[in-house]
C-alpha positions in Angstrom: 105.3 59.2 107.5 102.5 60.5 109.9 103.3 63.9 111.4 102.6 64.9 114.9 99.4 66.9 114.6 99.1 70.1 116.6 95.6 71.4 116.2 96.5 74.6 118.1 98.4 76.0 115.0 95.6 78.4 114.1 94.8 82.0 114.9 92.4 83.1 117.6 89.9 85.4 115.9 86.3 84.6 115.0 83.7 86.8 113.3 80.0 86.5 112.5 80.0 84.2 109.4 79.0 85.7 106.1 75.6 84.2 105.3 76.0 84.3 101.6 79.2 82.2 101.8 79.0 78.4 102.3 82.0 77.1 100.4 85.5 78.7 100.1 88.2 77.7 97.7 91.7 78.4 99.0 94.4 78.0 96.4 97.8 77.0 97.7 96.3 76.0 101.0 98.8 73.1 101.5 101.6 75.7 101.6 102.7 77.9 104.5 100.3 80.8 105.0 97.5 79.1 103.1 97.5 76.2 105.4 97.4 78.4 108.5 94.3 80.1 107.2 92.7 76.9 106.0 93.2 75.3 109.4 91.9 78.4 111.1 88.7 78.6 109.0 88.1 74.8 109.3 88.4 75.0 113.1 86.8 78.4 113.8 83.9 78.0 111.4 83.3 74.3 111.6 79.5 74.7 111.3 79.6 77.6 108.8 82.0 77.1 105.9 83.3 74.2 103.8 87.0 74.8 102.8 88.3 73.4 99.5 92.1 73.3 99.4 93.2 73.5 95.8 97.0 72.9 95.6 99.3 71.3 93.1 101.7 70.2 95.9 104.8 71.9 94.6 108.1 71.4 96.4 107.3 73.8 99.2 103.9 72.4 100.0 102.9 69.2 101.8 99.7 67.5 102.9 101.3 67.4 106.4 100.4 71.1 106.6 96.7 70.2 106.6 97.0 66.8 108.3 95.2 68.2 111.4 92.1 68.9 109.3 92.2 66.3 106.5 89.4 64.2 108.0 87.2 67.1 109.1 83.7 67.1 107.5 84.1 70.7 106.3 87.5 70.2 104.6 88.2 68.9 101.1 91.5 68.5 99.3 91.7 68.7 95.5 95.0 68.5 93.7 95.3 70.9 90.9 97.2 73.8 89.3 95.7 77.3 88.9 97.1 77.3 85.4 94.6 74.6 84.4 91.4 76.3 83.6 89.4 73.1 83.0 90.4 71.6 86.3 89.6 74.9 88.1 86.2 75.2 86.6 85.4 71.6 87.4 86.3 72.1 91.1 84.5 75.4 91.3 81.3 73.9 89.9 81.6 70.6 91.7 81.6 72.2 95.1 79.4 75.3 94.2 82.2 77.5 95.5 81.0 80.9 96.7 84.4 82.6 97.6 88.0 82.3 96.7 91.1 83.1 98.8 94.1 83.0 96.4 97.4 82.1 98.1 98.9 79.9 95.3 102.1 81.6 94.0 105.8 81.2 93.5 107.2 83.3 96.2 111.0 82.8 96.8 112.8 85.9 95.6 116.1 84.2 95.2 114.6 81.7 92.7 112.9 84.5 90.7 116.3 85.8 89.6 117.0 82.6 87.7 113.5 81.0 87.2 111.6 84.2 86.4 109.5 82.7 83.6 108.0 80.2 86.0 107.1 83.1 88.3 105.2 84.8 85.4 103.4 81.6 84.6 102.3 80.9 88.2 101.7 84.4 89.5 100.5 86.3 86.5 99.0 83.7 84.1 97.7 81.5 87.0 96.0 84.5 88.6 94.5 85.5 85.2 93.1 82.0 84.7 91.7 81.9 88.2 90.0 85.3 87.8 88.4 84.3 84.5 87.1 81.1 86.1 85.9 83.0 89.1 83.8 85.5 87.1 82.5 82.6 85.0 80.9 81.0 88.0 79.8 84.3 89.7 82.1 84.1 92.7 80.7 86.3 95.6 84.0 87.2 97.2 87.6 87.0 95.9 90.5 87.7 98.3 93.8 88.2 96.4 97.0 87.6 98.4 99.8 90.0 97.3 102.9 91.2 99.1 104.4 94.4 100.5 107.3 93.9 98.0 105.1 95.4 95.2 105.9 98.8 96.8 109.6 98.3 96.3 112.3 99.6 98.7 111.5 102.1 101.5 114.4 104.3 102.6 115.4 104.4 106.2 113.5 107.1 108.0 110.8 107.3 105.3 107.1 107.1 106.4 105.4 103.7 106.3 103.6 103.2 103.0 99.8 103.4 102.7 97.8 101.3 100.3 97.6 104.3 97.9 101.4 104.3 97.4 102.7 103.7 93.9 103.9 100.2 93.0 107.7 100.1 92.2 108.8 96.4 92.4 112.5 95.8 92.1 112.8 92.0 91.6 111.1 89.5 89.2 108.9 88.0 92.0 107.6 91.3 93.1 107.0 92.4 89.5 104.8 89.4 88.9 102.8 90.0 92.0 102.3 93.7 90.9 101.2 92.5 87.5 98.7 90.1 89.1 97.2 92.9 91.1 96.6 94.8 87.8 94.6 91.9 86.5 92.6 91.7 89.8 91.9 95.4 89.6 90.8 95.0 85.9 88.4 92.2 86.7 86.9 94.2 89.4 86.3 97.2 87.1 85.4 95.3 83.9 83.3 92.4 85.4 82.5 93.7 88.8 84.2 90.7 90.4 84.0 91.4 94.2 87.7 91.5 95.0 89.8 92.5 98.0 93.6 92.8 97.7 95.9 92.0 100.7 99.6 93.1 100.9 101.4 91.5 103.8 104.9 91.9 105.1 107.1 88.8 105.9 105.2 86.0 107.7 107.1 83.3 109.7 106.3 80.4 111.9 105.8 76.6 111.9 105.1 75.0 108.5 107.1 77.4 106.5 109.3 75.6 103.9 113.0 76.0 104.9 114.1 78.1 101.9 113.2 81.3 103.8 115.6 82.8 106.3 114.1 81.8 109.6 113.3 78.2 109.0 116.5 77.8 106.9 118.7 79.1 109.7 116.8 76.9 112.2 117.5 73.8 110.2 121.1 74.7 109.5 121.7 75.3 113.2 119.9 72.0 114.1 122.4 70.3 111.8 125.3 72.1 113.5 126.0 74.0 110.3 126.7 77.8 110.1 124.1 80.3 108.9 125.1 82.0 105.6 124.1 85.7 105.2 123.7 87.4 101.9 126.1 90.4 101.8 126.7 92.1 105.1 123.3 91.1 106.5 122.2 94.7 106.9 118.8 94.7 105.0 115.9 94.8 107.4 112.5 93.1 107.2 109.4 93.2 109.3 108.1 89.9 110.6 104.6 88.8 111.6 103.9 85.5 113.3 101.6 83.2 111.2 98.9 83.0 113.8 98.5 86.8 113.6 98.5 86.6 109.9 95.7 84.0 110.0 93.7 86.4 112.2 94.4 89.2 109.7 93.0 87.2 106.8 90.0 86.2 108.9 89.4 89.9 109.6 89.7 91.0 106.0 87.6 88.1 104.7 84.7 89.0 107.0 85.0 92.8 107.4 87.1 94.0 104.4 85.3 96.1 101.8 85.1 95.0 98.2 87.4 96.9 95.9 89.8 97.9 98.7 93.4 97.1 99.5 94.6 96.2 103.0 98.2 96.2 104.3 99.1 93.6 106.9 102.0 95.0 108.8 104.2 94.3 111.8 106.3 96.7 113.8 108.9 94.1 114.5 111.7 95.3 112.1 115.0 93.6 112.3 118.1 93.2 110.1 119.1 89.8 108.7 122.2 90.0 110.8 120.4 90.7 114.0 117.8 88.1 113.2 120.6 85.6 112.8 122.0 86.6 116.3 118.5 86.0 117.8 118.3 82.5 116.3 121.9 81.7 117.5 120.8 82.7 121.0 117.7 80.5 120.7 120.1 77.5 120.1 122.1 78.5 123.2 125.1 79.6 121.2 127.2 82.0 123.2 128.3 85.4 122.0 131.9 84.3 122.0 131.1 81.4 119.6 128.9 83.4 117.2 131.7 84.2 114.7 132.1 80.4 114.1 128.4 80.1 113.2 127.9 82.9 110.7 129.3 83.1 107.2 128.8 85.6 104.5 128.3 85.2 100.7 127.6 87.5 97.8 124.3 89.3 97.8 121.3 89.1 95.4 121.5 91.0 92.1 119.5 93.6 94.0 118.3 93.4 97.6 115.9 96.0 98.9 117.2 97.5 102.1 113.8 97.5 103.8 110.0 97.4 103.3 107.6 99.3 105.5 103.8 99.4 105.3 101.2 101.2 107.3 98.5 98.8 108.6 96.2 101.5 110.1 93.4 100.7 107.7 93.4 97.1 108.9 93.6 98.2 112.5 90.4 100.1 112.0 88.7 96.8 111.2 89.8 95.5 114.6 92.9 93.5 113.9 96.1 93.9 115.9 99.4 92.1 116.2 99.4 89.9 119.3 102.6 87.8 119.1 106.0 89.5 119.8 109.0 88.5 117.7 110.6 87.0 120.8 107.6 84.8 121.5 107.0 83.9 117.9 110.6 82.9 117.3 110.6 80.7 120.5 107.5 78.8 119.1 109.0 78.5 115.7 112.4 77.2 116.8 110.8 74.6 119.0 108.6 73.4 116.1 111.5 73.1 113.7 113.6 71.2 116.2 110.8 68.7 116.6 109.5 68.4 113.0 111.9 70.2 110.5 113.8 67.1 109.4 110.8 65.0 108.5 108.0 67.3 107.5 108.9 67.7 103.8 111.4 64.9 103.2 114.9 65.8 102.1 115.4 69.5 102.4 119.2 69.5 102.0 119.2 71.1 98.5 117.2 74.1 99.8 119.5 74.9 102.7 122.2 76.3 100.3 122.7 80.0 100.4 121.5 80.2 96.8 119.4 77.2 95.7 120.2 75.9 92.3 118.1 77.4 89.5 117.5 76.4 85.9 119.2 78.3 83.1 117.0 80.8 81.1 117.1 78.5 78.1 115.6 75.7 80.2 112.6 78.0 81.1 111.3 78.4 77.6 
């Protein structure tokens, strides 16, 4: 299957290239956010950087996400797992890699409640192995991609959290990302590895695997199936369009200061219930018919009511959000209607309210 390639699916920023950087390894760059950033760098810095996509092609990744750049002279794909130190070192040395942007991770919170060991292997051990390999080959810049979930729940009315806030994760996924950050910090202090940590709120847009709420609901509605909300749908999240996220990573890569942490934050905060209503409207479902299209199921073991980060530090570098939720959702819905059924193959098992997970005994 050859996908319809849209080369416009990148951000719009461009900075003066870093002269000490020629080759960038991006882990997980066949996934969602990683592929946006990979496409962005390949297109915007065609004469400056070579991008090496290092990805094991897990269930949520696909080469379709980088089809638009597969044949570009400054792009290389290498299949591999960050848990494989020998393979990593081989690739880092083969391409004389100067910088790393580490996207590879298990990231679906629902799965972390049942498959938590796999999250520890990928997010903690995988990051540790990558850090050890990076310092072994004297990497000049290491961007570690974390999440706003490491801060834990932020009560309604509380101030947005700065990068100096304590980490208080409440689910296994967030805990593994917080643990990974501790390793990144330790390698900066112990080995002077030039690291930058990035904590972003929810990102959405084309190419996101349909296990997350926006693409999942798009695909359910396109199949004339109802959306299923966890609990009463009242938890809120802030959403940032993937093109804006690509610009944010571009900004941090070029202007971010070594040893610092940067929040990537949107002001578009919406409850799961209201987000569902917006998507129903995007599919031209009338208010009178909405009750037929929304179902409720039990909630997660614990579901943070909201996250809220302050991105003023990133704004000072010049980045700003440019895509409204309304415009971003319109682009996203149109893309899933055109490509969602064929992009990843059979996605039916992932459209369940709670995807099936292995038992804890199976994880050992």
